C-alpha positions as CSV (number, residue, x, y, z in Angstrom):
1,X,162.1,31.3,97.7
2,X,165.2,30.5,99.6
3,X,165.7,26.9,100.8
4,X,166.0,26.4,104.5
5,X,169.1,24.3,104.0
6,X,171.0,27.4,102.7
7,X,170.5,29.4,105.8
8,X,170.2,26.8,108.6
9,X,174.0,26.4,109.1
10,X,174.3,30.2,109.5
11,X,171.5,30.4,112.1
12,X,172.3,27.2,114.0
13,X,173.8,29.2,116.9
14,X,170.3,30.7,117.4
15,X,168.9,27.3,118.1
16,X,171.7,26.7,120.6
17,X,170.9,30.0,122.4
18,X,167.2,29.0,122.4
19,X,168.0,25.7,124.1
20,X,170.2,27.5,126.7
21,X,167.6,30.2,127.3
22,X,164.7,27.9,127.8
23,X,166.6,25.5,130.0
24,X,167.8,28.3,132.3
25,X,164.4,29.8,132.4
26,X,162.7,26.5,133.3
27,X,165.3,25.7,136.0
28,X,164.9,29.2,137.5
29,X,161.1,28.6,137.6
30,X,161.6,25.3,139.3
31,X,164.0,26.8,141.9
32,X,161.6,29.6,142.7
33,X,158.7,27.1,143.0
34,X,160.7,25.1,145.5
35,X,161.6,28.4,147.4
36,X,157.9,29.2,147.6
37,X,157.4,26.3,150.0
38,X,153.9,25.9,151.3
39,X,152.7,29.0,149.6
40,X,152.2,26.8,146.5
41,X,150.1,23.7,147.2
42,X,151.3,20.4,145.5
43,X,148.6,20.7,142.8
44,X,149.3,19.2,139.4
45,X,147.1,21.9,137.9
46,X,149.1,24.7,139.4
47,X,152.4,23.2,138.4
48,X,151.2,22.5,134.9
49,X,149.9,26.1,134.6
50,X,153.2,27.6,135.8
51,X,155.4,25.6,133.5
52,X,153.2,25.6,130.3
53,X,152.2,29.2,130.5
54,X,155.7,30.0,131.7
55,X,157.2,28.3,128.6
56,X,155.1,30.5,126.4
57,X,156.4,33.6,128.2
58,X,159.9,32.3,127.9
59,X,159.5,31.9,124.1
60,X,158.1,35.4,123.8
61,X,161.0,36.8,125.8
62,X,163.5,34.8,123.9
63,X,162.3,36.5,120.7
64,X,163.4,39.8,122.1
65,X,166.5,38.6,124.0
66,X,168.0,37.0,120.9
67,X,168.0,40.1,118.7
68,X,171.8,40.9,119.2
69,X,172.6,37.4,117.9
70,X,170.0,37.6,115.1
71,X,171.5,40.9,113.9
72,X,175.0,39.4,113.9
73,X,174.0,36.3,112.0
74,X,172.1,38.4,109.5
75,X,174.5,41.3,108.8
76,X,178.0,39.7,108.9
77,X,179.3,38.9,105.5
78,X,179.9,35.2,104.9
79,X,183.7,35.6,104.4
80,X,184.0,37.3,107.7
81,X,181.6,35.0,109.5
82,X,183.7,31.9,108.7
83,X,187.0,33.6,109.4
84,X,188.8,34.0,112.7
85,X,187.2,37.5,113.2
86,X,183.7,36.1,112.8
87,X,184.4,33.2,115.1
88,X,185.8,35.5,117.8
89,X,182.9,38.0,117.6
90,X,180.3,35.2,117.7
91,X,182.1,33.5,120.7
92,X,182.2,36.8,122.7
93,X,178.6,37.6,122.0
94,X,177.4,34.1,123.0
95,X,179.5,34.2,126.2
96,X,178.1,37.5,127.2
97,X,174.5,36.4,126.5
98,X,174.8,33.3,128.6
99,X,176.5,35.3,131.4
100,X,173.5,37.7,131.4
101,X,171.1,34.8,131.6
102,X,172.8,33.2,134.5
103,X,173.2,36.6,136.3
104,X,169.5,37.4,135.8
105,X,168.7,33.9,137.2
106,X,170.7,34.6,140.3
107,X,169.2,38.1,140.6
108,X,165.7,36.6,140.3
109,X,166.4,34.2,143.2
110,X,167.5,37.0,145.5
111,X,164.6,39.2,144.4
112,X,162.1,36.4,145.0
113,X,163.6,35.8,148.4
114,X,163.0,39.4,149.3
115,X,159.7,40.2,147.6
116,X,158.1,36.8,146.7
117,X,157.5,38.0,143.1
118,X,159.2,38.3,139.7
119,X,160.9,41.5,138.8
120,X,158.6,44.5,139.0
121,X,158.7,48.2,139.5
122,X,160.9,47.8,142.5
123,X,163.6,46.3,140.3
124,X,163.2,49.2,137.9
125,X,163.6,51.7,140.7
126,X,166.7,49.9,142.0
127,X,168.5,50.3,138.7
128,X,168.2,54.1,139.1
129,X,169.9,54.1,142.5
130,X,172.9,51.9,141.6
131,X,175.1,53.1,144.6
132,X,172.6,51.9,147.2
133,X,171.6,48.7,145.3
134,X,175.2,47.6,144.5
135,X,176.3,48.5,148.0
136,X,173.4,46.5,149.5
137,X,174.3,43.5,147.3
138,X,177.9,43.7,148.3
139,X,177.0,44.0,152.0
140,X,174.4,41.3,152.0
141,X,175.8,38.5,149.8
142,X,179.3,37.0,149.0
143,X,179.3,38.8,145.6
144,X,182.8,37.7,144.5
145,X,182.0,34.1,145.1
146,X,178.6,34.4,143.3
147,X,180.2,36.2,140.3
148,X,183.0,33.6,140.1
149,X,180.4,30.8,140.1
150,X,178.4,32.5,137.3
151,X,181.6,32.9,135.3
152,X,182.4,29.2,135.8
153,X,178.9,28.1,134.9
154,X,179.0,30.3,131.8
155,X,182.3,28.8,130.7
156,X,180.9,25.3,131.1
157,X,177.8,26.0,129.1
158,X,179.9,27.8,126.5
159,X,182.2,24.9,126.0
160,X,179.5,22.3,126.0
161,X,177.8,24.1,123.1
162,X,180.8,24.8,121.0
163,X,179.8,22.4,118.3
164,X,176.5,24.1,117.8
165,X,178.0,27.5,117.8
166,X,180.8,26.8,115.3
167,X,180.5,29.1,112.3
168,X,179.3,27.1,109.2
169,X,178.0,28.9,106.2
170,X,178.7,27.9,102.6
171,X,175.7,29.1,100.7
172,X,173.6,31.7,102.5
173,X,173.1,35.1,100.8
174,X,172.1,38.4,102.3
175,X,168.7,38.0,100.7
176,X,168.1,34.6,102.3
177,X,169.3,35.8,105.7
178,X,167.0,38.9,105.3
179,X,164.0,36.6,105.0
180,X,164.9,35.0,108.4
181,X,165.5,38.4,110.0
182,X,162.3,39.8,108.5
183,X,160.4,36.8,109.9
184,X,162.0,37.4,113.3
185,X,160.9,41.0,113.2
186,X,157.3,40.0,112.3
187,X,157.2,37.6,115.2
188,X,158.6,40.3,117.5
189,X,155.9,42.8,116.5
190,X,153.0,40.2,116.7
191,X,154.0,39.0,120.2
192,X,154.4,42.6,121.4
193,X,150.9,43.3,120.3
194,X,149.3,40.0,121.4
195,X,151.0,39.3,124.7
196,X,150.9,41.3,128.0
197,X,151.9,40.6,131.5
198,X,148.3,40.4,132.6
199,X,147.5,37.3,130.5
200,X,149.1,35.0,133.2
201,X,146.8,36.4,135.9
202,X,144.4,33.4,135.7
203,X,144.5,31.7,139.0
204,X,143.6,32.7,142.6
205,X,147.2,31.9,143.7
206,X,149.5,34.9,143.0
207,X,152.6,32.7,143.4
208,X,151.4,30.5,140.5
209,X,150.7,33.6,138.4
210,X,154.2,35.0,139.1
211,X,155.9,31.7,138.5
212,X,154.2,31.6,135.1
213,X,156.0,34.8,134.1
214,X,159.5,35.4,132.9
215,X,161.7,37.8,134.9
216,X,163.2,39.6,131.9
217,X,159.8,40.1,130.4
218,X,158.3,41.3,133.7
219,X,161.2,43.8,134.1
220,X,160.5,45.5,130.8
221,X,156.8,45.4,131.4
222,X,157.4,47.3,134.6
223,X,159.4,49.8,132.8
224,X,156.5,50.4,130.4
225,X,154.0,50.8,133.2
226,X,155.9,52.8,135.7
227,X,153.5,55.7,135.2
228,X,150.0,54.4,134.5
229,X,147.2,56.7,133.4
230,X,144.1,55.9,135.5
231,X,141.5,56.8,132.9
232,X,143.3,54.8,130.2
233,X,143.9,51.6,132.1
234,X,141.3,51.4,134.9
235,X,137.5,51.3,135.3
236,X,136.1,54.8,135.4
237,X,132.9,56.6,136.2
238,X,131.7,59.8,134.5
239,X,133.8,62.6,135.9
240,X,130.9,64.4,137.4
241,X,129.7,61.2,139.1
242,X,133.1,60.4,140.5
243,X,133.6,63.8,142.1
244,X,130.0,63.9,143.4
245,X,130.6,60.5,145.0
246,X,133.9,61.8,146.4
247,X,132.4,64.8,148.1
248,X,129.9,62.5,149.7
249,X,132.6,60.2,150.9
250,X,134.7,63.1,152.3
251,X,131.7,64.5,154.3
252,X,132.3,64.1,158.0
253,X,130.8,65.8,161.1
254,X,133.9,68.0,161.5
255,X,134.1,69.0,157.8
256,X,132.4,71.6,155.6
257,X,133.2,72.3,152.0
258,X,134.4,75.8,151.3
259,X,132.8,76.0,147.8
260,X,130.3,74.4,145.5
261,X,132.9,73.7,142.9
262,X,132.4,70.0,142.3
263,X,136.2,69.5,141.7
264,X,137.3,71.3,144.9
265,X,137.7,69.0,147.9
266,X,138.9,71.8,150.2
267,X,137.0,71.5,153.5
268,X,137.1,73.5,156.7
269,X,137.8,71.1,159.6
270,X,136.4,72.2,162.9
271,X,137.9,70.6,166.1
272,X,135.7,69.5,168.9
273,X,138.3,70.4,171.6
274,X,140.6,73.2,172.5
275,X,143.8,73.3,170.5
276,X,147.0,72.0,172.1
277,X,150.2,73.2,170.6
278,X,152.1,70.1,171.3
279,X,155.2,69.0,169.5
280,X,154.7,66.0,167.1
281,X,157.3,63.4,166.4
282,X,156.1,61.0,163.7
283,X,158.4,58.0,163.4
284,X,157.9,55.7,160.4
285,X,160.0,52.6,160.9
286,X,161.3,50.7,157.9
287,X,159.5,47.5,157.2
288,X,157.9,46.9,160.6
289,X,155.0,44.4,160.3
290,X,152.5,44.3,163.1
291,X,153.0,40.6,163.7
292,X,156.5,41.2,165.0
293,X,155.0,42.8,168.1
294,X,153.5,41.1,171.1
295,X,151.0,44.0,171.3
296,X,149.6,42.7,168.0
297,X,149.7,39.0,168.8
298,X,153.3,38.2,167.8
299,X,154.6,35.1,169.5
300,X,157.4,35.3,170.3
301,X,157.5,39.1,170.3
302,X,160.5,40.8,168.8
303,X,159.5,44.3,170.2
304,X,159.6,44.4,174.0
305,X,160.1,48.1,174.1
306,X,157.0,48.8,171.8
307,X,155.0,46.2,173.8
308,X,155.7,48.1,177.0
309,X,155.0,51.4,175.3
310,X,151.7,50.2,173.9
311,X,150.4,49.6,177.4
312,X,150.9,53.3,178.1
313,X,149.7,54.6,174.8
314,X,146.8,54.9,172.4
315,X,147.1,51.7,170.4
316,X,145.5,51.3,167.0
317,X,145.0,47.6,166.3
318,X,143.7,47.6,162.7
319,X,145.9,50.0,160.7
320,X,146.8,49.0,157.1
321,X,149.6,50.4,155.0
322,X,148.9,52.0,151.7
323,X,151.6,50.2,149.8
324,X,154.6,48.0,149.7
325,X,157.4,50.5,149.4
326,X,158.8,53.3,151.6
327,X,157.7,56.0,149.2
328,X,154.1,54.8,149.4
329,X,154.2,55.1,153.1
330,X,155.7,58.6,153.0
331,X,153.1,59.6,150.4
332,X,150.2,58.5,152.6
333,X,151.6,60.0,155.8
334,X,152.6,63.4,154.3
335,X,149.8,63.9,151.8
336,X,146.9,61.6,153.0
337,X,146.2,60.5,149.5
338,X,145.3,57.0,148.2
339,X,148.1,55.1,146.3
340,X,147.4,56.2,142.7
341,X,148.6,53.7,140.0
342,X,152.2,53.6,138.8
343,X,154.9,55.5,140.6
344,X,154.5,57.2,143.9
345,X,153.8,60.9,144.0
346,X,157.1,61.2,145.9
347,X,159.0,60.4,142.7
348,X,156.8,62.0,140.1
349,X,157.3,65.2,138.2
350,X,155.3,68.3,139.3
351,X,155.1,67.2,143.0
352,X,156.0,70.5,144.5
353,X,153.8,72.7,146.7
354,X,151.3,70.0,147.6
355,X,149.0,70.1,150.6
356,X,150.8,68.2,153.3
357,X,151.0,67.8,157.1
358,X,153.7,70.4,157.0
359,X,151.3,72.8,155.3
360,X,149.0,72.7,158.3
361,X,151.8,72.8,160.9
362,X,153.7,75.6,159.2
363,X,150.6,77.7,159.1
364,X,150.2,77.1,162.8
365,X,153.7,78.5,163.5
366,X,155.5,75.1,163.8
367,X,158.9,74.1,162.4
368,X,158.4,71.1,160.1
369,X,161.2,68.7,159.5
370,X,161.9,65.5,157.6
371,X,164.8,63.5,159.0
372,X,166.1,60.4,157.2
373,X,168.9,57.9,158.2
374,X,170.2,57.5,154.6
375,X,171.0,59.9,151.8
376,X,167.7,61.5,150.9
377,X,168.5,61.7,147.2
378,X,167.4,58.1,147.2
379,X,163.8,57.8,146.0
380,X,163.7,61.6,145.5
381,X,162.9,62.0,149.2
382,X,164.9,65.2,149.9
383,X,163.4,67.0,146.9
384,X,159.9,65.9,147.6
385,X,159.9,66.9,151.3
386,X,162.0,70.0,150.7
387,X,159.5,71.1,148.1
388,X,156.5,70.6,150.3
389,X,157.1,72.6,153.4
390,X,159.7,70.5,155.3
391,X,163.2,71.3,156.4
392,X,165.3,68.3,155.3
393,X,168.0,66.5,157.2
394,X,169.7,63.3,156.2
395,X,172.8,61.2,156.8
396,X,175.0,63.9,155.4
397,X,174.1,66.1,158.4
398,X,175.6,63.7,160.9
399,X,179.3,64.0,161.8
400,X,181.3,60.8,161.1
401,X,182.5,60.7,164.7
402,X,178.8,60.5,165.9
403,X,178.0,57.4,163.8
404,X,178.1,54.2,165.7
405,X,177.4,52.0,162.7
406,X,176.3,52.5,159.1
407,X,175.7,50.4,156.0
408,X,174.8,51.4,152.5
409,X,171.2,52.3,153.4
410,X,171.9,54.5,156.3
411,X,173.2,55.1,159.8
412,X,172.0,53.1,162.8
413,X,168.6,54.3,164.1
414,X,170.2,55.5,167.3
415,X,172.4,57.9,165.4
416,X,169.4,59.2,163.4
417,X,167.6,59.8,166.7
418,X,170.6,61.7,168.0
419,X,170.4,64.0,165.0
420,X,166.6,64.4,165.7
421,X,167.1,65.2,169.4
422,X,169.6,67.9,168.4
423,X,167.1,69.4,166.0
424,X,164.3,69.3,168.6
425,X,166.5,71.0,171.1
426,X,167.3,73.7,168.6
427,X,163.6,74.4,167.8
428,X,162.7,74.4,171.5
429,X,165.5,76.9,172.2
430,X,164.1,79.1,169.5
431,X,160.7,79.0,171.1
432,X,159.1,77.1,168.2
433,X,156.9,74.1,168.5
434,X,158.1,71.4,166.1
435,X,156.6,68.7,163.8
436,X,159.2,66.1,162.7
437,X,158.8,63.1,160.4
438,X,161.6,60.7,161.1
439,X,162.3,57.8,158.7
440,X,164.5,55.0,159.8
441,X,166.7,52.5,157.9
442,X,168.1,49.9,160.2
443,X,165.4,47.3,159.6
444,X,166.5,46.8,156.0
445,X,168.8,44.3,154.4
446,X,171.8,43.8,155.2
447,X,170.3,44.1,158.7
448,X,173.4,45.3,160.5
449,X,173.5,47.4,163.7
450,X,175.9,48.4,166.5
451,X,177.2,45.6,168.5
452,X,176.1,45.1,172.1
453,X,172.6,46.6,171.8
454,X,170.7,43.4,171.5
455,X,171.6,39.8,171.9
456,X,171.0,38.7,168.3
457,X,173.3,37.9,165.4
458,X,174.1,40.4,162.6
459,X,172.5,40.0,159.2
460,X,169.1,38.6,160.2
461,X,165.8,40.4,159.7
462,X,164.6,39.3,163.2
463,X,167.7,40.7,164.7
464,X,167.2,44.1,163.0
465,X,163.7,44.2,164.3
466,X,165.0,43.7,167.8
467,X,167.5,46.5,167.3
468,X,165.1,49.0,165.8
469,X,162.8,48.3,168.8
470,X,165.7,48.9,171.2
471,X,166.5,52.1,169.4
472,X,162.9,53.4,169.9
473,X,163.2,52.7,173.6
474,X,166.5,54.4,173.8
475,X,165.1,57.4,172.0
476,X,162.3,57.8,174.5
477,X,164.7,57.2,177.5
478,X,166.9,60.1,176.2
479,X,163.9,62.3,175.4
480,X,162.4,62.0,178.8
481,X,165.2,64.2,180.2
482,X,164.4,67.0,177.7
483,X,162.3,70.1,178.7
484,X,160.0,69.6,175.7
485,X,159.2,65.9,176.4
486,X,156.0,66.4,178.4
487,X,154.5,68.5,175.6
488,X,155.3,66.1,172.8
489,X,153.2,63.6,170.9
490,X,155.1,60.6,169.7
491,X,153.5,58.8,166.7
492,X,155.1,55.5,166.0
493,X,154.2,53.5,162.9
494,X,155.8,51.8,159.8
495,X,156.2,52.8,156.2
496,X,155.1,49.3,155.1
497,X,155.3,45.7,156.1
498,X,158.3,43.4,156.0
499,X,157.1,41.4,153.1
500,X,154.6,42.1,150.3
501,X,154.2,38.7,148.6
502,X,151.5,36.2,149.2
503,X,149.1,33.8,147.6
504,X,146.6,36.6,147.0
505,X,147.2,39.4,144.6
506,X,146.8,41.9,147.5
507,X,147.3,39.8,150.6
508,X,145.6,41.9,153.2
509,X,147.5,40.4,156.2
510,X,150.8,41.6,154.7
511,X,149.6,45.3,155.0
512,X,148.9,45.2,158.7
513,X,151.3,47.7,160.5
514,X,151.4,49.1,164.0
515,X,150.4,52.6,165.2
516,X,151.1,53.8,168.7
517,X,150.5,57.4,169.9
518,X,152.4,58.1,173.1
519,X,152.1,61.3,175.2
520,X,151.5,60.3,178.8
521,X,150.7,63.8,180.0
522,X,148.0,64.3,177.3
523,X,146.8,61.0,175.7
524,X,145.4,58.4,178.1
525,X,146.2,54.7,177.3
526,X,143.5,53.1,175.2
527,X,142.8,50.8,172.3
528,X,141.3,51.8,169.0
529,X,139.8,48.7,167.4
530,X,138.3,50.3,164.3
531,X,139.7,49.9,160.8
532,X,142.0,52.7,159.8
533,X,144.1,53.4,156.7
534,X,147.6,55.0,156.6
535,X,145.9,58.0,154.9
536,X,143.9,58.6,158.1
537,X,146.9,59.1,160.4
538,X,147.5,62.8,159.6
539,X,143.9,64.0,160.2
540,X,143.6,61.8,163.3
541,X,146.8,63.3,164.8
542,X,145.6,66.8,164.0
543,X,142.2,66.0,165.6
544,X,143.9,64.8,168.8
545,X,145.7,68.2,168.9
546,X,142.3,70.0,168.6
547,X,143.4,71.8,165.4
548,X,141.0,73.5,163.1
549,X,142.3,74.0,159.6
550,X,141.6,73.9,155.9
551,X,142.1,70.4,154.5
552,X,142.6,68.7,151.1
553,X,143.3,65.4,152.7
554,X,141.5,62.2,151.6
555,X,141.8,60.7,155.0
556,X,139.6,61.2,158.0
557,X,139.9,61.7,161.8
558,X,138.9,58.2,162.9
559,X,137.5,59.7,166.1
560,X,135.1,62.0,164.2
561,X,134.2,59.5,161.4
562,X,130.8,57.8,162.1
563,X,130.9,54.1,162.9
564,X,130.4,51.9,159.8
565,X,132.3,54.2,157.5
566,X,135.8,52.9,158.1
567,X,137.8,51.9,155.1
568,X,141.5,51.5,154.1
569,X,143.4,51.7,150.8
570,X,146.0,49.1,150.0
571,X,147.8,48.5,146.7
572,X,150.9,47.9,144.7
573,X,152.0,49.8,141.7
574,X,149.3,48.3,139.4
575,X,146.6,46.8,141.6
576,X,144.5,49.1,143.7
577,X,142.5,47.8,146.7
578,X,139.7,49.3,148.7
579,X,139.0,47.6,152.0
580,X,135.6,48.1,153.5
581,X,132.7,46.0,155.1
582,X,134.8,42.9,155.0
583,X,135.3,43.1,151.2
584,X,138.3,44.0,149.2
585,X,137.5,45.7,145.9
586,X,140.4,45.3,143.5
587,X,141.0,47.5,140.4
588,X,143.7,46.5,137.9
589,X,144.8,47.5,134.4
590,X,142.6,46.5,131.5
591,X,139.5,47.8,133.3
592,X,139.3,44.8,135.5
593,X,137.2,45.1,138.6
594,X,136.7,42.3,141.2
595,X,136.0,41.6,144.8
596,X,137.4,39.1,147.3
597,X,136.9,38.3,150.9
598,X,140.0,39.5,152.7
599,X,142.1,37.2,155.0
600,X,143.4,39.4,157.8
601,X,145.4,36.7,159.6
602,X,147.1,34.2,157.2
603,X,148.6,33.7,153.8
604,X,145.5,32.0,152.3
605,X,143.5,32.3,149.1
606,X,141.1,35.2,149.3
607,X,138.0,33.8,147.6
608,X,136.1,35.9,145.1
609,X,132.8,37.2,146.2
610,X,130.1,39.1,144.3
611,X,131.0,42.7,143.7
612,X,129.1,45.2,145.9
613,X,128.2,47.9,143.4
614,X,128.2,50.6,146.0
615,X,131.6,49.7,147.3
616,X,132.9,49.4,143.7
617,X,131.7,52.9,142.9
618,X,133.3,54.2,146.1
619,X,136.7,52.6,145.2
620,X,136.6,53.9,141.7
621,X,135.6,57.4,142.8
622,X,138.5,57.6,145.3
623,X,141.2,56.4,142.9
624,X,139.9,58.1,139.8
625,X,139.6,61.5,141.5
626,X,142.9,61.2,143.3
627,X,144.7,60.6,140.0
628,X,142.8,63.4,138.3
629,X,143.5,66.0,141.0
630,X,147.2,65.2,141.1
631,X,147.6,65.1,137.3
632,X,145.9,68.4,137.0
633,X,147.8,70.2,139.7
634,X,144.7,70.4,142.0
635,X,146.3,69.1,145.2
636,X,148.3,72.3,145.7
637,X,148.6,73.8,149.2
638,X,147.8,77.2,147.7
639,X,144.3,76.1,147.0
640,X,143.6,75.3,150.6
641,X,144.9,78.2,152.7
642,X,145.5,75.7,155.5
643,X,145.3,77.8,158.6
644,X,142.0,79.1,160.0
645,X,142.1,82.3,162.2
646,X,143.1,81.3,165.7
């Protein structure tokens, strides 16, 4: 046995680091709690849970975070440790560790302000695209001032703790230090096996659950779960049962399965009207929540152009986005597939040659294009669309002298629309109908746009909404003078909402987005009040065009779907939701299955209700089969033969 007194002086800096780590983590938690405002009621129980459970996560995280210091204190020989060399190395390492802690605390504050959650898969994704993320930070925040402040705070903490960090070791041996290091390793392994991020999911208020976590822990938990296996982590049904259920769920009056293969979802879709070879312009606007618009009850309305347009269009009042990130919206719009757990299909390997909207339009003789205001290497967008039937155009295709304004995320929406108009003119001149998916960027932090367009200050989300609305109106004003305008269908929606956080794990009101279909010569003004999911947009648009085709979509034409069968899919990268019959079925890792009553209007608790077994089986069947079909290469366009003889 080695007496503690022989090794305590050597490992005393570890106690100092623990005090610093736990203090910064607790203060960060308190700051985030205050920032949450009325989202977190002044409940002693909630506060106690956040700080007590959070302290436990902080301890677990510290065990991993402290390993560089543990290794130094264990391995450095005593004669080096007490010499100038050892003091210098120890000082540098401690300074760096404290700087990292304060930097992470600042990053957590900005991340919480944007997403109302601890670090998650979004933070992991952002580290991959350092150019956009660092540029966004530099354009959105006074980064030099912030870094200077962090350096100053680090120096202050460093100096205040110098007595506890002073190298002091007169009797430790490598063997005695190895006992401490071995114990630390044992604790590391045990906590890794015993603790998971889901243990904190114990209250009905998601803010409380998130505050009880630790940002560093949550980041690495997200790294581990970026690609989740549905059968491993979620509730499943027997494969034959799930696919039998799916085929029943995909049966609609306009659909007929092409084979008896239980794993084949290919259907023949027969239109109930004559086909109209209209051009289609699908605009997915960055982060456009429905509540910004007066057409959806926004007061004051930030979208006068869309409000006016809605009175002349087919307006869908109950559309819900599939996810909380752009790639989820693109996935739903292009592939009409539910949001499978983990990373979006847009970013996964083996995502080429899938059945998409472009598959149908290309087989009908259209030119299919994807146009993006930023650089499409971000989030793998160019590769995904280019590999699935689309011609790809991004910021790199716009001449610098044609850009009125740009930030790190992309060019101003009006400049993207100018590129789009040029492409539409080119297709028209070539005698080809066109389908274009246009993805905007202006309604994204740092919220900058050309001066003089709207009377609103730069750098504010509400101002960016006003500008992106103005740009849509400007696009249509310019398009009306084009010879192809009268025969074009404009489909205007959003990729996702402006904010994803809320009291509930899946706050339904956050997923409400607009959908306007405008073609005054062909689509009469009307309101569609039925529930619709983002996966239903593609088949609904094709139905309005009177197109018959082979389909592998999960969505349905809302005009052909029998009343009472409406449903929508919402989710984040781990939790999967199925919205139907005023219930929200929730599936989460660990095989958890629950049901809540959705709140469509406000940021309230969504109370738990008894699980409807039928709805639960429907939800499981959709998500389980979608994951299976993609993982096994069975969503291929080649399996569908999209076009029917005309």
